[in-house]
N, C-alpha and C positions, 0 to 999 in steps of 0.2 A: 265104788268112790272112789276110790285111789287113781284110777286109771283118767276119771274126768278130772279131778284133781291137778294132775300133771300136765293133761290135753291142758287144760285153764291157765297154768302156769307158763306154759310154752308159749300159749297165747299172748300173755299177757308180756311175756320178756318181748317179742315179735313187733305187737303194737309198741313199748316205751322204746325198743331200738329204732322203729320208723319217723319215733318226736321226736330223736336226738339230733341235735346240729350237725349239716353236713360237717367233715373231716377231709382233709386230706392228708395220703400218707405221707412220709418225711420225702420231702422234694430241698431240689439245687434251688438256690437264691441268690443274685447277684444284687449289692449292693453299693452304690455310689453315694454317700454323706456328705450334707454342709459341715461348716465347722461351728465352735461354739456351739450356744444355744442350739441352734439346728441341730448338732452334733446329736447333744442330748436328746433330744425328741427320738430321732431316730433310732439310740443305744437302747431305750426302753422297748422299741418293737421289736429290735434284732433279741433284746434278753428273751422277751415272751415266744418269739420263732424258735431259737435254741431249746427251749423250756418245750415246747410241740414238737422235738424231735429232727428240725430241720436244718438243714448241712448251710451253710450261709458263708457268703466270698465276699469281703471289703474291698472295692476298690482306693486305693488312696495314693500322696503321692508324697513325697520322700520330706517335705516342706511341714508337712501339716503339724497344726498347734493342737490340736483336740482329739485325733483319733487315736484309739489305745491300739496299737499295734500287735500285743505283746501274744504269742500260743497263747495264751493260758488262757485268753476269752473264750474262749470256744467256739471263734471262728477261724476261718482264713483269712490270710491281706495276702494283698498283691500290693508292691508299693514298686510306684512311678519313680525314676528318679527324675525328679527339675531343676531347670538354670539355678531357682531362688529359693533362701534359707525362709526357715518358719520366723526369725525375726526380721527379715524383708516382707510379710504377710501381715504379721504384729502392727510395726510398722506405720504402712500401710492404713489399715485400717484406723489404728491410733490417730493420724493425721485425718483418716477421713470425718471420725468420730467428734475429733477435738475443735474444726472447724465447723461445722455442724452445728456440736455446743456454744462454742465460745463465738465466734465470726461470723456465722450467716445472718445474725439478723441486721449487720452493722450492711452490709453490702446491698445493691439492688439487686433485683431480678436478672440481669447478664452476666454483674460479677459472679453473681452464686452461682448460675449455672454454667460460667466457665471453669471456677475455680471447682467444683464439685466434677466438674466433667474430667479433668484433669486431673483427681484424685483416684474418678473410677476406671478411667484408662488404664490409671498403673495395675488395678486388682484384676482387671480384663486381661490385660497382659497377663499375669501369673497365672489364669484359668487357663487362657489362649496356650499358655507355654505347657501346662497339665495335659492339654486336649492333646497336641501336635504328637508327643512326647509316650501319649498311651497308644497313638492308633501307629506310631512305627515302631513298637512291639509286636511285631506281625508274630513272635512266638507264643505271646499271651494270647493273642486273638485267635490265634488256632486250636489253644488248650482250651478255652473260654467255649467255642464253639464244638467242640469235643465232648465237653463237661455235661454238654445238654439241661442246659438251665432253664428251670423253669419261668422265671418272673426275671425282672428287675426293677427294684426300689432307689428310685432317686429324687433328690433334692437339688430344685435347680440355681441354690447360690453358688452352687459349680456347677456352669454348662457344661453339656457335652455329654453325661451320662443318659439321654435320649437320645442321642447320636450313635452311641455303644449298642444303644437297645435296637437300633434300627440296622445297626450293621450287625450283630450277633440275630437278628427275626426275631426279638424275643418281646411280647408286653411287657410292658411296663406301666409303672404305678408313681405317679407324682405327690411328695407330700411337702406340703408349705402353708404358711399362713399371709405373707403379704409377699408379694412381687411387687414390678415397677407400677405402682400408684393402681395394681389391680388392672393395668392394663394385657399384661399374660394369660389372665381366666379370659378377659371379657375380648382380646383379638383373636386368640390360640386357640385357649378354649370353648369359647363361644358361649360363654356365661353371658347371660341376659342383662344387663345392666340398665335400666330404665334412668336414664338423671333426670327426672321429677321427683324418682323419692329413692332413689342409691348414690349417697352423696362420694366424691372421689376420696379415697383416701388418702389424708393428710391436709384438705381443703378445710375440715376443722367446722363442718354441719353437719346437724344429725336425718335424719331424714322424714323432718319436718321444717323442709324449704319454703321460703317468700319467691314472690316472683323472681327479684333482685339474684337471691341466693341460686336459683334455677337457670336463669341464664349463666350466672358465671358454672355452674357447675357443668352447662353443655359445654361452654366455651374451656373447662380446663380438661373434660375429656379429649375433645378437640385437639387440645395440644398434648396429651399425654400418649395421644395414638401415632401424630406425628413423628415426636420424638421418641418410643417406644421403636417406630417401623424402623427411624430411621440409626437409629443404636444397632437395632439386628441387623439392616442392611448394610452399614459400615463396620461393625465389628463383627458378625457372626456369622452372616448368609455366605461369603466368600471363604471363610473357615472351612464352614459344614462344607460347600460344595468342592471346596480341593479337597479334604480328604476322603468324601465318598466318591468323589472321580462322575460326578455328576451334579446337576443342578438340583440344591437340594436348600432349603432354606429352614432359619431357626424357628417359624413359627408353626410352621406345616408341621416339621416334627415332631417339637410339643404337642401338636393337636393330634397324635396320634396314640396319646396318652391314652392306656383303659379305663384308669380312677384315677381321679384327683383328691387325694386325701386332704382335707383344709383341716388346719389346726385349731378351728377355735366350734362355737355352735351356739343355737340360741337365745341359752344367756348372755351372749355376748353380741350375737348381731341384730341389724336392724332387721323385719322380717323382709325378702325378698324372693325373686325366682331363683329355682336351683336346677340342673340339668340332674338328670338321672345317675350320671358316673362321677359327680360329686358328692364327697362322704363327709360330713364333718365326725371331727374327732380330737376335735378341744378338749386338754386337761387330761391327753391320754398317761401321763406322765406322774397323776396325781396319787396318791392313797395315802393310807389314813397314816397318823403321827408316830411314830417309836419315842421312846423313853429318850430325853437329852443327857449328853454329857454331864457327868456329876456336878464339874464346876459351874455347869453354864445352869444347869438347874437349881443348885444353890444361890444362885444370882436372879432367878426367876424369881425363885421365892421370897428372896428378899424385897421384893415389890412392894408385898403385901396386896390390900383390896384395890390399889391404885392401877397394877399388872403392867405390864410389857408394850412398849413398842419396839415392832422388826424395822428396820432399816438395810434398806439393798438396794443400789444400785446398778445390779445385775455383773455375769462377769467378765465384760467387757471394760468397765468404766473402774478403772481401779484407784483412779488418780485424782485429785483435784486440784483448782488453783488454790493458794495458802487464803484469799480472801473469800472463797464460796466455802469453803469446810470451816474458815471460822465464823461465818454468818451461819449455817447450819449448823456448828456446836454449841453456839449462842442459844439460840432456838429450843435445843434438845435440853438443855440446862434449865429451861422456864417454867417446864411439865414437870408435873408427879409421878409421872411414871421413869419406869426403870427403860433403857434403853440397846439394845443388841446392834452396833452399827456394823454391817460390813464395810472394811477399809482397811487398805493394805499401803496407804501415803504417810505423810508424816501426820504426828499427832498436833490436831489445830491447838492454839497457844488459849481458844477459847475452851476446850472439854472440861465438861462438869461430873462430877461421881457418879451422876445417876448414868452416864452415859459409858459403854464398854466397848472397843475396836477390838474387832477378832477380820483375821485375812482372809474364813473362809464359815459360814455358819449353817447348820442344817435348818435351811430355811423352809423346807415343808412341815417338820416335825416343828418347828419353833409357832408358826402359824395357827397349825393344829392342836398349840397348848392351851387351853383354860384361861389363863392370865395372858393372855394379850388381847388388846386393847383396838389396835389399829396396825397397819402396813405401809410402810414410806413408802415408794416404788417408782422408778423411772418410768414403769409402763410396759417393760416386755412380757412379752404372751403366757413364758414360763410361768414367773411370779404372779401376773395375774390372774392365772387359772388355779394356782394352791389358794388365793387368797378366796376366790369364787367357792372350792371344795371346802374349804374351812371355818367361808363366810366372815372373813376379817375385811371391814370398810377399811379405803384408802387414802391417804393421803398423796397425791401423783405430781410427781416433777420430770416431765418427761423432757429427754435430750435430742433425740434423732430418729429418722427412719419410721418407722411406722406408730413408734411411741406416744404420740400429741395424739393420733386417728385413737388408740385405744383407750387409751384413756379420757377422750373425750366420751366415746362409750357409756364408762361405768359409771360418769359424769350425768351423763343426761337420764340413767337409769338409777341415779339417786344415790349411788355406791361410795364415790369418791368428792373428793375436792382435791384442786388443781393448784398449781402455783408456776411461777416461770424462773427456770433456774437463774435467766441472767439478771431479771429484776428483781428477787423477791431480797425481802428484808427479812433479819430473825424474827421482828414482830409477824410477817407475813406467816410463813413456816408455823410462829407457834398457836396463832390463833386457827390456821387450819385444822391444826391436829387437836385443837383442843375445841372446832366444830364437827369434827368425827367422832372424838371420842366421848363428848358428854350430849350429844346430840346423836336420841334413840334413833332416827329415823335413818341413818346409814347404816347404821346395824340388821335393821330389818329388811333396809332393800335389798344388802347383800345377804342377807340368810333367804331371801324370796331367790332370788339369782341360784342360790345353792341350793334351794329345794329344787329347781328347773336343771341344772346341771346334774343332782343324781336320780334325777323322776326319766332314766331313761330305760329304754328294755333292752338296752345291752350296752355294758361299760366301754366307755372309748376305748382304749386298749383291746376290746374284744372285737370291736368293729373294727379297725386301725387292722389286726391277725385278718379276722374273717372275709375282708375283701382280699386281699394279698391272695390268701387260700381259696378264696372263691374266682380268681384269674387264672390260680396255679389248674383249677377241676377243669374250668372251661375252655382252659388254652386262650385267653383273652377274656375281655368283654366289649367287643366291640358291638353286639347288640345294644349297651346303653349309648352308643356316642350316635349325637343327631345329626341329622343329614345335614346341617348349616355348615360343618365342614368341609362339603361338596360344592357349596355354593360359591357362585363371586359374587362380591360385596353390592354389585345393584341387586343383583336377585334374592340375597340376604334383606335387604330392606324393602323388595318388591317394585324397584325402580322400574325395571322393562313391563310389569305389568302396570303399573302405571301411568308411564309414556302407552303402553298399550291402549289401557281403558281414556286415556286424556285424547289420545288420534281419534279412538271412536266416536268420542264427546265431540270431536271437533272437525270430524264428517258427517255425524249428524247438523249440527248446527250449521255445518258450511251448507249442506243438501236443502235443510230449510230456510236459509238465506236464500240461497238460489232459487229454489221454489217459489218463497215469497214473490221475488222478484219478478220472476216472469208471471205469476199470478196478477200482479200489479201491473205487468206493462201488459198484459192480456186486456186486462178492466181497463184501462187507458186506450188501450185500441177501440175497442166498443164503444166507449163512451165518447170515443172522438169520433166513428162513424157513425154514431147514433147522432148524434149534434150535425152532423155534416149533413144527413138526409132529411134531416129535420127542416 
C-alpha cells in the first residue's frame, strides 16, 4: 500500500509538472527603452524579468531624462555619449507639446504640417545622433556580440533598437501603443487594417462610420502612408543603409520583429483583425491600490460622502497658461468633492479650499481608493488603464498625440465625457464633472470595462513576460510572422491576380466577339449567296 501511495504521489507530481507553464532559465536580455511614460511601461517589465532571474542590460544615452542608470536598480547599463543634453530633449518635447496643445488649431493644414515637421525633425536629429554614436562604439558592439544575448526588447519611440537587433543577429520584440497614426503597424508589421471599420488614429471616428466618414478614412490612410513612407525614406532609410553598409530600410527592419507587444486590450480597442505575433498587454503596470501617505489620506477622508476627484495631465505637462489654470481651478471650486490635482505650475488665482495641488501623486493608489468618484485626465494610456483597472469614470481633456483618440474610445464606450482644452469655460468642465459623477451610467460602463480587463486568462504583465521568454526559448518567433512580409505591394493586394483574371476575361470576350463576327459574316454570305441563286 505504501509503495502504491509513493508511486501515485510521484505520478501526480509528474503530471503537475507537465501542466506547469513553461519557464526559461535565467537568460540575457538587451533592452532599448523609450522615455517618459514609455519608460514607465518598460520599467515594469524590467522589474518582473529581474524578479524571474534574468540578466538585463539597458542601452541608453547620456541625455536620457527618464531612464534610471544607477547600478542599484538590478540591471546593467551601457550609456552612449551624445552631443545634446537632457534639457535639449525636454525643451524639444515641451515645444512640440505646447504647439500641439495651444496653437495647432489656429493654423491651416499646411502650416500645421510644416511647423510640426520642423519640431519633429529636431527630435529625429537627436535620435539619429544617438543611433550613429552607438554604432560608432565598436567596442560595445563586440562586447554585446560576445555576451550572447537571447532577445532584444525595443520601443520605437527611439528608433535604432531594431537595427541593433539586426546588427547583433538577435530576435527582437517591439513594445508600443501608438505609432505614426498606426502606419508603422500597418505598413511594417503588415497588420490588416480595413478602412471600412478600423478608423485612423487621430481622425476622431469610431468603428461605426457612415459613407462620407469611410471616404475620409480611406484618404486619411493614403495620406498617412505617403507621409510615413516619405519620412522613412528621407530621415531613416539612408541612416540605416549607412550604418549597416548595405541597403537597409526602416520598414523592412521593423517588419522583422518577432513579437509586437501592444499596450491596449479589448476593453479599449474596437474589434478588429490581429496577427499571431501581435499581443495585447494593456494595463501591465496596473496593480491593487496601496495605502495613501498619512496627510493625503486625511485630506481624502475629509471629503465625507461626496468623495474625491483625481486630476492629472500626465508626467510631460507640468505647467499651463495662467488663463487655462484659472479656468480649471474655478470649475473645480464649484463641485462638492475634494480634488487632488497634480500640478507644479504657479498657483492659480481662482484655487478653492476644496482643491489641493501636488507635484506628484500616487495616481494608481488614489484611483483605487473607495472615495474616488472621477478622474480628470489628458487621456494618456497609462492613466487611462489605471482608471479602467479600478473602474473610475473619466472627464477627458485631450492635449496631443493619441490622447484625443484614446478618450474617444472611452467616450464611445460610455465611460467618459470630454471637453476641449482651448475652448472650455469653467461651466463646461463643471458640467462634465457633474454629469460623470451623478449619472450612474458612466460608472456602470467603466465597471463593465473593468470586468472585461480583469477577465483574462493571464495578467497583462505575465503575458508580456511570457512572450519575451517564448522568444528566448524558441530563439525567435518567425513562425508567427505572416507571409505578407515577403510579398510586394501588388502581390499583397492581389493586383497581379486581378490583372491576370481580367486578361482572361478580356481574352474570352475578345474570342467571343471575334467568333460572333465570324459567324455573322458567314451567315451573311450564305444569305447573300442564297438570294443570288434564287
